PQR file with spaces between the fields and no chain letter, atoms N, CA, C, O and H, PARSE charges and radii, in Angstrom:
ATOM       1  N    MET     1      90.465   95.619   49.850 -0.4000 1.5000
ATOM       2  CA   MET     1      90.266   96.562   50.469 -0.0000 2.0000
ATOM       3  C    MET     1      89.159   96.807   51.358  0.5500 1.7000
ATOM       4  O    MET     1      89.176   97.338   52.469 -0.5500 1.4000
ATOM       5  N    GLY     2      88.155   96.318   50.672 -0.4000 1.5000
ATOM       6  CA   GLY     2      86.550   96.736   51.265 -0.0000 2.0000
ATOM       7  C    GLY     2      87.040   95.725   51.977  0.5500 1.7000
ATOM       8  O    GLY     2      88.245   95.979   51.972 -0.5500 1.4000
ATOM       9  H    GLY     2      88.141   95.887   49.770  0.4000 1.0000
ATOM      10  N    TRP     3      86.958   95.161   52.327 -0.4000 1.5000
ATOM      11  CA   TRP     3      86.512   93.579   52.740 -0.0000 2.0000
ATOM      12  C    TRP     3      87.433   94.127   54.215  0.5500 1.7000
ATOM      13  O    TRP     3      87.501   93.363   55.177 -0.5500 1.4000
ATOM      14  H    TRP     3      85.980   94.955   52.331  0.4000 1.0000
ATOM      15  N    ILE     4      88.061   95.412   54.253 -0.4000 1.5000
ATOM      16  CA   ILE     4      88.302   95.904   55.753 -0.0000 2.0000
ATOM      17  C    ILE     4      88.075   96.732   56.406  0.5500 1.7000
ATOM      18  O    ILE     4      88.719   96.895   57.442 -0.5500 1.4000
ATOM      19  H    ILE     4      88.006   96.033   53.471  0.4000 1.0000
ATOM      20  N    VAL     5      87.107   97.534   56.048 -0.4000 1.5000
ATOM      21  CA   VAL     5      86.462   99.028   55.725 -0.0000 2.0000
ATOM      22  C    VAL     5      85.147   98.339   56.801  0.5500 1.7000
ATOM      23  O    VAL     5      85.243   98.485   58.020 -0.5500 1.4000
ATOM      24  H    VAL     5      86.585   97.402   55.206  0.4000 1.0000
ATOM      25  N    TRP     6      84.325   97.827   56.373 -0.4000 1.5000
ATOM      26  CA   TRP     6      83.409   97.548   57.423 -0.0000 2.0000
ATOM      27  C    TRP     6      83.938   97.229   59.139  0.5500 1.7000
ATOM      28  O    TRP     6      83.300   97.650   60.103 -0.5500 1.4000
ATOM      29  H    TRP     6      84.247   97.708   55.383  0.4000 1.0000
ATOM      30  N    PRO     7      85.287   96.366   59.260 -0.5600 1.5000
ATOM      31  CA   PRO     7      85.166   95.776   60.630  0.2800 2.0000
ATOM      32  C    PRO     7      85.558   97.205   61.141  0.5500 1.7000
ATOM      33  O    PRO     7      85.023   97.721   62.122 -0.5500 1.4000
ATOM      34  N    LEU     8      87.066   98.117   59.987 -0.4000 1.5000
ATOM      35  CA   LEU     8      87.390   99.211   60.803 -0.0000 2.0000
ATOM      36  C    LEU     8      85.864  100.194   61.194  0.5500 1.7000
ATOM      37  O    LEU     8      85.799  100.596   62.356 -0.5500 1.4000
ATOM      38  H    LEU     8      87.501   97.697   59.190  0.4000 1.0000
ATOM      39  N    MET     9      84.663  100.566   60.219 -0.4000 1.5000
ATOM      40  CA   MET     9      83.799  100.759   60.698 -0.0000 2.0000
ATOM      41  C    MET     9      83.229  100.734   62.141  0.5500 1.7000
ATOM      42  O    MET     9      83.160  101.552   63.058 -0.5500 1.4000
ATOM      43  H    MET     9      84.717  100.239   59.276  0.4000 1.0000
ATOM      44  N    ALA    10      82.673   98.840   61.863 -0.4000 1.5000
ATOM      45  CA   ALA    10      81.998   98.959   63.442 -0.0000 2.0000
ATOM      46  C    ALA    10      83.233   99.201   64.885  0.5500 1.7000
ATOM      47  O    ALA    10      83.038   99.548   66.050 -0.5500 1.4000
ATOM      48  H    ALA    10      82.730   98.175   61.118  0.4000 1.0000
ATOM      49  N    PHE    11      84.104   98.949   64.369 -0.4000 1.5000
ATOM      50  CA   PHE    11      85.042   99.402   66.076 -0.0000 2.0000
ATOM      51  C    PHE    11      85.468  100.716   65.968  0.5500 1.7000
ATOM      52  O    PHE    11      86.613  100.875   66.391 -0.5500 1.4000
ATOM      53  H    PHE    11      84.262   98.667   63.422  0.4000 1.0000
ATOM      54  N    LEU    12      84.956  101.653   65.564 -0.4000 1.5000
ATOM      55  CA   LEU    12      84.942  103.072   65.072 -0.0000 2.0000
ATOM      56  C    LEU    12      83.595  103.628   66.327  0.5500 1.7000
ATOM      57  O    LEU    12      83.543  104.549   67.142 -0.5500 1.4000
ATOM      58  H    LEU    12      84.026  101.524   65.220  0.4000 1.0000
ATOM      59  N    ILE    13      82.765  102.654   65.980 -0.4000 1.5000
ATOM      60  CA   ILE    13      81.513  103.495   66.040 -0.0000 2.0000
ATOM      61  C    ILE    13      80.850  102.399   67.077  0.5500 1.7000
ATOM      62  O    ILE    13      79.923  102.987   67.634 -0.5500 1.4000
ATOM      63  H    ILE    13      82.808  101.905   65.319  0.4000 1.0000
ATOM      64  N    PHE    14      80.931  101.237   67.497 -0.4000 1.5000
ATOM      65  CA   PHE    14      80.460  100.759   68.505 -0.0000 2.0000
ATOM      66  C    PHE    14      82.244  100.404   69.430  0.5500 1.7000
ATOM      67  O    PHE    14      82.130  100.306   70.652 -0.5500 1.4000
ATOM      68  H    PHE    14      81.684  100.760   67.045  0.4000 1.0000
ATOM      69  N    VAL    15      82.887  100.330   69.181 -0.4000 1.5000
ATOM      70  CA   VAL    15      83.697   99.376   70.047 -0.0000 2.0000
ATOM      71  C    VAL    15      84.886  100.389   70.717  0.5500 1.7000
ATOM      72  O    VAL    15      85.378  100.114   71.812 -0.5500 1.4000
ATOM      73  H    VAL    15      82.980  100.409   68.188  0.4000 1.0000
ATOM      74  N    ALA    16      85.232  101.408   70.063 -0.4000 1.5000
ATOM      75  CA   ALA    16      86.593  102.323   70.530 -0.0000 2.0000
ATOM      76  C    ALA    16      85.271  103.202   71.164  0.5500 1.7000
ATOM      77  O    ALA    16      86.063  103.073   72.097 -0.5500 1.4000
ATOM      78  H    ALA    16      84.833  101.631   69.174  0.4000 1.0000
ATOM      79  N    PRO    17      84.101  103.943   71.599 -0.5600 1.5000
ATOM      80  CA   PRO    17      83.935  105.198   72.420  0.2800 2.0000
ATOM      81  C    PRO    17      83.351  103.871   73.995  0.5500 1.7000
ATOM      82  O    PRO    17      83.670  103.843   75.184 -0.5500 1.4000
ATOM      83  N    LEU    18      82.521  103.084   73.241 -0.4000 1.5000
ATOM      84  CA   LEU    18      82.059  101.870   74.860 -0.0000 2.0000
ATOM      85  C    LEU    18      83.597  102.101   75.923  0.5500 1.7000
ATOM      86  O    LEU    18      83.699  102.579   77.053 -0.5500 1.4000
ATOM      87  H    LEU    18      82.261  103.107   72.276  0.4000 1.0000
ATOM      88  N    TRP    19      84.896  101.394   74.757 -0.4000 1.5000
ATOM      89  CA   TRP    19      85.403  101.585   75.612 -0.0000 2.0000
ATOM      90  C    TRP    19      86.442  102.507   76.396  0.5500 1.7000
ATOM      91  O    TRP    19      87.061  102.494   77.460 -0.5500 1.4000
ATOM      92  H    TRP    19      84.813  101.006   73.840  0.4000 1.0000
ATOM      93  N    LEU    20      86.248  103.497   75.015 -0.4000 1.5000
ATOM      94  CA   LEU    20      87.427  105.134   75.832 -0.0000 2.0000
ATOM      95  C    LEU    20      85.916  105.271   77.564  0.5500 1.7000
ATOM      96  O    LEU    20      86.220  105.236   78.756 -0.5500 1.4000
ATOM      97  H    LEU    20      85.745  103.507   74.151  0.4000 1.0000
ATOM      98  N    ILE    21      84.870  105.374   77.138 -0.4000 1.5000
ATOM      99  CA   ILE    21      84.120  105.532   77.795 -0.0000 2.0000
ATOM     100  C    ILE    21      83.784  105.224   78.777  0.5500 1.7000
ATOM     101  O    ILE    21      83.078  105.893   79.532 -0.5500 1.4000
ATOM     102  H    ILE    21      84.623  105.402   76.169  0.4000 1.0000
ATOM     103  N    LEU    22      84.506  103.436   79.100 -0.4000 1.5000
ATOM     104  CA   LEU    22      85.036  102.515   80.734 -0.0000 2.0000
ATOM     105  C    LEU    22      85.974  102.954   81.132  0.5500 1.7000
ATOM     106  O    LEU    22      86.217  102.960   82.339 -0.5500 1.4000
ATOM     107  H    LEU    22      85.079  102.893   78.487  0.4000 1.0000
ATOM     108  N    HIS    23      87.144  103.680   79.818 -0.4000 1.5000
ATOM     109  CA   HIS    23      88.635  103.678   80.148 -0.0000 2.0000
ATOM     110  C    HIS    23      88.327  104.909   81.172  0.5500 1.7000
ATOM     111  O    HIS    23      89.334  105.079   81.858 -0.5500 1.4000
ATOM     112  H    HIS    23      86.947  103.676   78.838  0.4000 1.0000
ATOM     113  N    TYR    24      87.686  105.478   81.389 -0.4000 1.5000
ATOM     114  CA   TYR    24      88.094  106.895   81.488 -0.0000 2.0000
ATOM     115  C    TYR    24      87.191  107.032   82.681  0.5500 1.7000
ATOM     116  O    TYR    24      87.251  108.032   83.396 -0.5500 1.4000
ATOM     117  H    TYR    24      86.867  105.340   80.831  0.4000 1.0000
ATOM     118  N    ARG    25      86.195  105.856   82.950 -0.4000 1.5000
ATOM     119  CA   ARG    25      84.715  106.414   84.598 -0.0000 2.0000
ATOM     120  C    ARG    25      85.799  106.009   84.896  0.5500 1.7000
ATOM     121  O    ARG    25      86.460  106.839   85.520 -0.5500 1.4000
ATOM     122  H    ARG    25      86.146  105.044   82.368  0.4000 1.0000
ATOM     123  N    GLY    26      86.674  104.294   84.568 -0.4000 1.5000
ATOM     124  CA   GLY    26      86.606  103.668   86.013 -0.0000 2.0000
ATOM     125  C    GLY    26      88.645  104.850   86.235  0.5500 1.7000
ATOM     126  O    GLY    26      89.078  104.573   87.354 -0.5500 1.4000
ATOM     127  H    GLY    26      86.137  103.619   84.061  0.4000 1.0000
ATOM     128  N    GLN    27      89.232  105.441   85.792 -0.4000 1.5000
ATOM     129  CA   GLN    27      89.849  106.031   85.588 -0.0000 2.0000
ATOM     130  C    GLN    27      89.415  107.513   86.584  0.5500 1.7000
ATOM     131  O    GLN    27      90.233  108.259   87.121 -0.5500 1.4000
ATOM     132  H    GLN    27      88.881  105.667   84.884  0.4000 1.0000
ATOM     133  N    ARG    28      87.972  107.643   86.622 -0.4000 1.5000
ATOM     134  CA   ARG    28      87.835  109.341   87.783 -0.0000 2.0000
ATOM     135  C    ARG    28      87.370  108.809   89.226  0.5500 1.7000
ATOM     136  O    ARG    28      87.408  109.309   90.350 -0.5500 1.4000
ATOM     137  H    ARG    28      87.307  107.037   86.186  0.4000 1.0000
ATOM     138  N    ASN    29      86.769  107.185   88.552 -0.4000 1.5000
ATOM     139  CA   ASN    29      86.574  106.261   89.884 -0.0000 2.0000
ATOM     140  C    ASN    29      87.776  106.184   91.222  0.5500 1.7000
ATOM     141  O    ASN    29      87.704  106.537   92.399 -0.5500 1.4000
ATOM     142  H    ASN    29      86.738  106.779   87.639  0.4000 1.0000
ATOM     143  N    ALA    30      89.020  105.464   90.299 -0.4000 1.5000
ATOM     144  CA   ALA    30      90.481  105.415   91.262 -0.0000 2.0000
ATOM     145  C    ALA    30      91.346  106.489   91.531  0.5500 1.7000
ATOM     146  O    ALA    30      92.240  106.398   92.373 -0.5500 1.4000
ATOM     147  H    ALA    30      89.079  105.177   89.343  0.4000 1.0000
ATOM     148  N    SER    31      91.062  107.862   90.629 -0.4000 1.5000
ATOM     149  CA   SER    31      91.719  108.988   91.531 -0.0000 2.0000
ATOM     150  C    SER    31      90.678  109.433   92.544  0.5500 1.7000
ATOM     151  O    SER    31      91.374  110.331   93.019 -0.5500 1.4000
ATOM     152  H    SER    31      90.336  107.935   89.945  0.4000 1.0000
ATOM     153  N    GLN    32      89.252  109.522   93.431 -0.4000 1.5000
ATOM     154  CA   GLN    32      88.716  110.441   93.836 -0.0000 2.0000
ATOM     155  C    GLN    32      88.798  109.342   95.355  0.5500 1.7000
ATOM     156  O    GLN    32      87.977  109.318   96.272 -0.5500 1.4000
ATOM     157  H    GLN    32      88.687  108.793   93.046  0.4000 1.0000
ATOM     158  N    GLY    33      89.834  108.660   95.241 -0.4000 1.5000
ATOM     159  CA   GLY    33      90.191  108.164   96.578 -0.0000 2.0000
ATOM     160  C    GLY    33      89.361  107.315   97.437  0.5500 1.7000
ATOM     161  O    GLY    33      88.309  106.766   97.109 -0.5500 1.4000
ATOM     162  H    GLY    33      90.501  108.680   94.496  0.4000 1.0000
ATOM     163  N    LEU    34      90.000  107.263   98.669 -0.4000 1.5000
ATOM     164  CA   LEU    34      89.187  106.210   99.825 -0.0000 2.0000
ATOM     165  C    LEU    34      87.823  106.842  100.261  0.5500 1.7000
ATOM     166  O    LEU    34      87.853  108.071  100.320 -0.5500 1.4000
ATOM     167  H    LEU    34      90.855  107.708   98.935  0.4000 1.0000
ATOM     168  N    SER    35      86.238  106.050  100.684 -0.4000 1.5000
ATOM     169  CA   SER    35      85.423  106.397  100.451 -0.0000 2.0000
ATOM     170  C    SER    35      85.597  106.357  102.264  0.5500 1.7000
ATOM     171  O    SER    35      86.347  105.863  103.105 -0.5500 1.4000
ATOM     172  H    SER    35      86.213  105.051  100.636  0.4000 1.0000
ATOM     173  N    GLY    36      84.373  107.222  102.193 -0.4000 1.5000
ATOM     174  CA   GLY    36      84.321  107.233  103.014 -0.0000 2.0000
ATOM     175  C    GLY    36      84.026  106.709  104.897  0.5500 1.7000
ATOM     176  O    GLY    36      84.141  107.087  106.063 -0.5500 1.4000
ATOM     177  H    GLY    36      83.763  107.623  101.509  0.4000 1.0000
ATOM     178  N    ASP    37      83.584  105.586  104.015 -0.4000 1.5000
ATOM     179  CA   ASP    37      84.198  103.499  105.176 -0.0000 2.0000
ATOM     180  C    ASP    37      85.454  103.130  105.581  0.5500 1.7000
ATOM     181  O    ASP    37      85.865  102.558  106.590 -0.5500 1.4000
ATOM     182  H    ASP    37      83.490  105.279  103.068  0.4000 1.0000
ATOM     183  N    GLU    38      86.167  103.718  104.263 -0.4000 1.5000
ATOM     184  CA   GLU    38      87.298  103.098  104.230 -0.0000 2.0000
ATOM     185  C    GLU    38      88.031  103.755  104.256  0.5500 1.7000
ATOM     186  O    GLU    38      89.072  103.299  103.783 -0.5500 1.4000
ATOM     187  H    GLU    38      85.833  104.183  103.443  0.4000 1.0000
ATOM     188  N    HIS    39      88.134  105.423  104.837 -0.4000 1.5000
ATOM     189  CA   HIS    39      89.062  106.117  105.321 -0.0000 2.0000
ATOM     190  C    HIS    39      88.590  105.659  106.979  0.5500 1.7000
ATOM     191  O    HIS    39      89.520  105.282  107.692 -0.5500 1.4000
ATOM     192  H    HIS    39      87.288  105.793  105.221  0.4000 1.0000
ATOM     193  N    GLU    40      87.394  105.680  107.503 -0.4000 1.5000
ATOM     194  CA   GLU    40      86.968  105.246  108.797 -0.0000 2.0000
ATOM     195  C    GLU    40      87.904  104.304  109.245  0.5500 1.7000
ATOM     196  O    GLU    40      88.732  104.527  110.129 -0.5500 1.4000
ATOM     197  H    GLU    40      86.638  105.986  106.924  0.4000 1.0000
ATOM     198  N    LYS    41      87.674  102.492  108.192 -0.4000 1.5000
ATOM     199  CA   LYS    41      88.803  101.535  108.173 -0.0000 2.0000
ATOM     200  C    LYS    41      90.022  101.831  108.637  0.5500 1.7000
ATOM     201  O    LYS    41      90.422  101.197  109.613 -0.5500 1.4000
ATOM     202  H    LYS    41      87.001  102.311  107.475  0.4000 1.0000
ATOM     203  N    LEU    42      90.952  102.953  107.982 -0.4000 1.5000
ATOM     204  CA   LEU    42      92.299  103.451  107.419 -0.0000 2.0000
ATOM     205  C    LEU    42      92.429  103.531  108.997  0.5500 1.7000
ATOM     206  O    LEU    42      93.163  102.916  109.770 -0.5500 1.4000
ATOM     207  H    LEU    42      90.627  103.468  107.188  0.4000 1.0000
ATOM     208  N    GLN    43      91.438  104.526  109.212 -0.4000 1.5000
ATOM     209  CA   GLN    43      91.849  105.423  111.231 -0.0000 2.0000
ATOM     210  C    GLN    43      91.646  104.741  112.369  0.5500 1.7000
ATOM     211  O    GLN    43      91.998  105.211  113.451 -0.5500 1.4000
ATOM     212  H    GLN    43      90.842  105.026  108.583  0.4000 1.0000
ATOM     213  N    THR    44      90.913  103.272  112.226 -0.4000 1.5000
ATOM     214  CA   THR    44      90.932  102.489  113.165 -0.0000 2.0000
ATOM     215  C    THR    44      92.028  101.486  112.547  0.5500 1.7000
ATOM     216  O    THR    44      91.548  100.390  112.835 -0.5500 1.4000
ATOM     217  H    THR    44      90.627  102.891  111.347  0.4000 1.0000
ATOM     218  N    LEU    45      92.729  101.345  112.146 -0.4000 1.5000
ATOM     219  CA   LEU    45      93.877  100.359  112.014 -0.0000 2.0000
ATOM     220  C    LEU    45      95.219  101.351  112.055  0.5500 1.7000
ATOM     221  O    LEU    45      96.288  100.813  112.342 -0.5500 1.4000
ATOM     222  H    LEU    45      93.119  102.236  111.912  0.4000 1.0000
ATOM     223  N    VAL    46      95.204  102.390  111.853 -0.4000 1.5000
ATOM     224  CA   VAL    46      96.533  103.223  112.615 -0.0000 2.0000
ATOM     225  C    VAL    46      96.133  103.184  113.859  0.5500 1.7000
ATOM     226  O    VAL    46      96.797  102.255  114.319 -0.5500 1.4000
ATOM     227  H    VAL    46      94.336  102.828  111.620  0.4000 1.0000
ATOM     228  N    MET    47      95.278  103.717  114.955 -0.4000 1.5000
ATOM     229  CA   MET    47      95.001  103.222  115.822 -0.0000 2.0000
ATOM     230  C    MET    47      95.495  102.017  116.125  0.5500 1.7000
ATOM     231  O    MET    47      96.695  101.874  116.358 -0.5500 1.4000
ATOM     232  H    MET    47      94.739  104.471  114.581  0.4000 1.0000
ATOM     233  N    ARG    48      94.785  101.191  116.153 -0.4000 1.5000
ATOM     234  CA   ARG    48      95.488  100.075  116.264 -0.0000 2.0000
ATOM     235  C    ARG    48      96.907   99.606  116.399  0.5500 1.7000
ATOM     236  O    ARG    48      97.399   98.832  117.220 -0.5500 1.4000
ATOM     237  H    ARG    48      93.810  101.307  115.963  0.4000 1.0000
ATOM     238  N    ALA    49      97.385  100.183  115.515 -0.4000 1.5000
ATOM     239  CA   ALA    49      98.865   99.852  114.891 -0.0000 2.0000
ATOM     240  C    ALA    49      99.586  101.140  116.090  0.5500 1.7000
ATOM     241  O    ALA    49     100.801  100.986  115.965 -0.5500 1.4000
ATOM     242  H    ALA    49      96.986  100.813  114.848  0.4000 1.0000
ATOM     243  N    GLU    50      99.405  101.991  116.873 -0.4000 1.5000
ATOM     244  CA   GLU    50      99.968  102.577  118.095 -0.0000 2.0000
ATOM     245  C    GLU    50      99.194  102.335  118.657  0.5500 1.7000
ATOM     246  O    GLU    50      98.557  103.331  118.313 -0.5500 1.4000
ATOM     247  H    GLU    50      98.418  102.116  116.975  0.4000 1.0000
ATOM     248  N    GLN    51      98.529  101.842  119.330 -0.4000 1.5000
ATOM     249  CA   GLN    51      99.026  100.726  120.272 -0.0000 2.0000
ATOM     250  C    GLN    51      99.303   99.830  120.293  0.5500 1.7000
ATOM     251  O    GLN    51      99.996   99.753  121.307 -0.5500 1.4000
ATOM     252  H    GLN    51      99.046  101.033  119.609  0.4000 1.0000
ATOM     253  N    MET    52      99.250   98.224  119.499 -0.4000 1.5000
ATOM     254  CA   MET    52     100.446   97.694  119.926 -0.0000 2.0000
ATOM     255  C    MET    52     101.843   98.469  119.373  0.5500 1.7000
ATOM     256  O    MET    52     102.637   97.541  119.222 -0.5500 1.4000
ATOM     257  H    MET    52      98.687   98.287  118.674  0.4000 1.0000
ATOM     258  N    GLN    53     102.458   99.609  119.035 -0.4000 1.5000
ATOM     259  CA   GLN    53     103.446   99.475  119.820 -0.0000 2.0000
ATOM     260  C    GLN    53     103.811  100.074  120.544  0.5500 1.7000
ATOM     261  O    GLN    53     104.981  100.094  120.925 -0.5500 1.4000
ATOM     262  H    GLN    53     101.812  100.363  119.158  0.4000 1.0000
ATOM     263  N    GLU    54     102.517  101.035  121.126 -0.4000 1.5000
ATOM     264  CA   GLU    54     103.538  100.763  122.240 -0.0000 2.0000
ATOM     265  C    GLU    54     103.099   99.943  123.369  0.5500 1.7000
ATOM     266  O    GLU    54     103.490  100.228  124.501 -0.5500 1.4000
ATOM     267  H    GLU    54     101.566  101.019  120.816  0.4000 1.0000
ATOM     268  N    ARG    55     102.170   98.758  123.122 -0.4000 1.5000
ATOM     269  CA   ARG    55     102.145   97.809  123.945 -0.0000 2.0000
ATOM     270  C    ARG    55     103.625   97.260  124.404  0.5500 1.7000
ATOM     271  O    ARG    55     104.052   97.021  125.534 -0.5500 1.4000
ATOM     272  H    ARG    55     101.852   98.527  122.202  0.4000 1.0000
ATOM     273  N    ILE    56     104.676   97.072  122.241 -0.4000 1.5000
ATOM     274  CA   ILE    56     105.291   96.339  122.039 -0.0000 2.0000
ATOM     275  C    ILE    56     106.270   97.701  123.296  0.5500 1.7000
ATOM     276  O    ILE    56     106.171   97.045  124.334 -0.5500 1.4000
ATOM     277  H    ILE    56     104.329   97.266  121.324  0.4000 1.0000
ATOM     278  N    LYS    57     106.712   98.458  123.544 -0.4000 1.5000
ATOM     279  CA   LYS    57     107.938   99.034  123.715 -0.0000 2.0000
ATOM     280  C    LYS    57     108.004   99.066  125.176  0.5500 1.7000
ATOM     281  O    LYS    57     108.921   99.113  125.996 -0.5500 1.4000
ATOM     282  H    LYS    57     106.792   98.991  122.702  0.4000 1.0000
ATOM     283  N    THR    58     106.280   99.008  125.246 -0.4000 1.5000
ATOM     284  CA   THR    58     106.267   98.953  127.389 -0.0000 2.0000
ATOM     285  C    THR    58     107.214   97.470  127.525  0.5500 1.7000
ATOM     286  O    THR    58     108.237   97.465  128.211 -0.5500 1.4000
ATOM     287  H    THR    58     105.536   98.970  124.580  0.4000 1.0000
ATOM     288  N    LEU    59     106.610   95.903  126.593 -0.4000 1.5000
ATOM     289  CA   LEU    59     106.969   94.882  126.370 -0.0000 2.0000
ATOM     290  C    LEU    59     108.701   94.657  126.704  0.5500 1.7000
ATOM     291  O    LEU    59     109.255   93.873  127.474 -0.5500 1.4000
ATOM     292  H    LEU    59     105.779   95.906  126.036  0.4000 1.0000
ATOM     293  N    GLU    60     109.260   95.693  125.779 -0.4000 1.5000
ATOM     294  CA   GLU    60     110.637   95.613  125.589 -0.0000 2.0000
ATOM     295  C    GLU    60     111.868   96.656  127.079  0.5500 1.7000
ATOM     296  O    GLU    60     112.971   96.538  127.614 -0.5500 1.4000
ATOM     297  H    GLU    60     108.810   96.330  125.154  0.4000 1.0000
ATOM     298  N    GLN    61     110.619   97.610  127.096 -0.4000 1.5000
ATOM     299  CA   GLN    61     111.283   97.878  129.028 -0.0000 2.0000
ATOM     300  C    GLN    61     111.155   96.272  130.042  0.5500 1.7000
ATOM     301  O    GLN    61     112.059   95.458  130.226 -0.5500 1.4000
ATOM     302  H    GLN    61     109.724   97.706  126.661  0.4000 1.0000
ATOM     303  N    ILE    62     110.437   96.245  130.303 -0.4000 1.5000
ATOM     304  CA   ILE    62     109.912   95.018  131.199 -0.0000 2.0000
ATOM     305  C    ILE    62     111.244   94.066  130.771  0.5500 1.7000
ATOM     306  O    ILE    62     112.316   94.208  131.361 -0.5500 1.4000
ATOM     307  H    ILE    62     109.702   96.906  130.153  0.4000 1.0000
ATOM     308  N    LEU    63     111.113   93.334  129.965 -0.4000 1.5000
ATOM     309  CA   LEU    63     112.770   92.134  129.168 -0.0000 2.0000
ATOM     310  C    LEU    63     113.138   92.994  129.982  0.5500 1.7000
ATOM     311  O    LEU    63     113.246   92.778  131.189 -0.5500 1.4000
ATOM     312  H    LEU    63     110.243   93.219  129.486  0.4000 1.0000
ATOM     313  N    ASP    64     113.478   94.546  129.180 -0.4000 1.5000
ATOM     314  CA   ASP    64     115.640   94.717  129.587 -0.0000 2.0000
ATOM     315  C    ASP    64     115.522   95.173  131.025  0.5500 1.7000
ATOM     316  O    ASP    64     116.332   96.049  131.329 -0.5500 1.4000
ATOM     317  H    ASP    64     113.390   94.722  128.200  0.4000 1.0000
ATOM     318  N    GLU    65     114.577   94.721  132.112 -0.4000 1.5000
ATOM     319  CA   GLU    65     115.144   94.964  133.108 -0.0000 2.0000
ATOM     320  C    GLU    65     114.733   93.742  133.342  0.5500 1.7000
ATOM     321  O    GLU    65     115.540   93.458  134.226 -0.5500 1.4000
ATOM     322  H    GLU    65     113.919   94.010  131.865  0.4000 1.0000
ATOM     323  N    GLU    66     114.119   92.852  133.223 -0.4000 1.5000
ATOM     324  CA   GLU    66     114.023   91.626  134.214 -0.0000 2.0000
ATOM     325  C    GLU    66     114.757   90.300  133.504  0.5500 1.7000
ATOM     326  O    GLU    66     114.536   89.157  133.904 -0.5500 1.4000
ATOM     327  H    GLU    66     113.463   93.083  132.504  0.4000 1.0000
ATOM     328  N    ALA    67     115.650   90.604  132.408 -0.4000 1.5000
ATOM     329  CA   ALA    67     116.158   89.567  131.099 -0.0000 2.0000
ATOM     330  C    ALA    67     116.892   90.939  130.477  0.5500 1.7000
ATOM     331  O    ALA    67     116.292   91.786  129.814 -0.5500 1.4000
ATOM     332  H    ALA    67     115.830   91.533  132.084  0.4000 1.0000
ATOM     333  N    PRO    68     117.945   90.975  130.734 -0.5600 1.5000
ATOM     334  CA   PRO    68     118.981   92.187  130.177  0.2800 2.0000
ATOM     335  C    PRO    68     119.196   91.658  128.716  0.5500 1.7000
ATOM     336  O    PRO    68     118.915   92.215  127.655 -0.5500 1.4000
ATOM     337  N    GLN    69     120.032   89.877  129.049 -0.4000 1.5000
ATOM     338  CA   GLN    69     120.658   89.534  127.706 -0.0000 2.0000
ATOM     339  C    GLN    69     118.902   89.243  126.389  0.5500 1.7000
ATOM     340  O    GLN    69     119.087   89.323  125.175 -0.5500 1.4000
ATOM     341  H    GLN    69     120.261   89.424  129.911  0.4000 1.0000
ATOM     342  N    TRP    70     117.814   89.018  126.810 -0.4000 1.5000
ATOM     343  CA   TRP    70     117.170   88.349  125.606 -0.0000 2.0000
ATOM     344  C    TRP    70     117.199   88.962  124.209  0.5500 1.7000
ATOM     345  O    TRP    70     116.788   88.316  123.245 -0.5500 1.4000
ATOM     346  H    TRP    70     117.664   88.953  127.796  0.4000 1.0000
ATOM     347  N    ARG    71     117.765   90.421  124.064 -0.4000 1.5000
ATOM     348  CA   ARG    71     117.755   90.807  122.651 -0.0000 2.0000
ATOM     349  C    ARG    71     119.031   89.818  122.045  0.5500 1.7000
ATOM     350  O    ARG    71     118.894   89.099  121.055 -0.5500 1.4000
ATOM     351  H    ARG    71     118.099   90.946  124.846  0.4000 1.0000
ATOM     352  N    GLN    72     119.998   89.905  122.657 -0.4000 1.5000
ATOM     353  CA   GLN    72     121.061   88.352  122.296 -0.0000 2.0000
ATOM     354  C    GLN    72     120.718   86.809  121.769  0.5500 1.7000
ATOM     355  O    GLN    72     121.149   86.062  120.891 -0.5500 1.4000
ATOM     356  H    GLN    72     120.109   90.489  123.461  0.4000 1.0000
ATOM     357  N    ARG    73     119.643   86.754  122.863 -0.4000 1.5000
ATOM     358  CA   ARG    73     118.974   85.263  122.237 -0.0000 2.0000
ATOM     359  C    ARG    73     118.207   84.861  120.484  0.5500 1.7000
ATOM     360  O    ARG    73     117.604   84.033  119.801 -0.5500 1.4000
ATOM     361  H    ARG    73     119.293   87.361  123.577  0.4000 1.0000
ATOM     362  N    ARG    74     118.609   85.723  120.519 -0.4000 1.5000
ATOM     363  CA   ARG    74     116.998   85.648  118.996 -0.0000 2.0000
ATOM     364  C    ARG    74     118.521   85.481  118.147  0.5500 1.7000
ATOM     365  O    ARG    74     118.534   85.353  116.923 -0.5500 1.4000
ATOM     366  H    ARG    74     119.098   86.395  121.074  0.4000 1.0000
């Protein structure tokens, strides 16, 4: 029994507190959400996706007028 007491005490005194601190610090950082730079990049991606969606819609309209059978060729 004595052989397990010292390693257990060392674990509880040194390892467990450090483990808990690092674990909850990581969770807090993850729950804070996007940084300002990440939010800006996300907004840029959303804007580009909307522009591409409009371009695709325009191209489909052009193809519908000039080659009505293009959708069936796939």
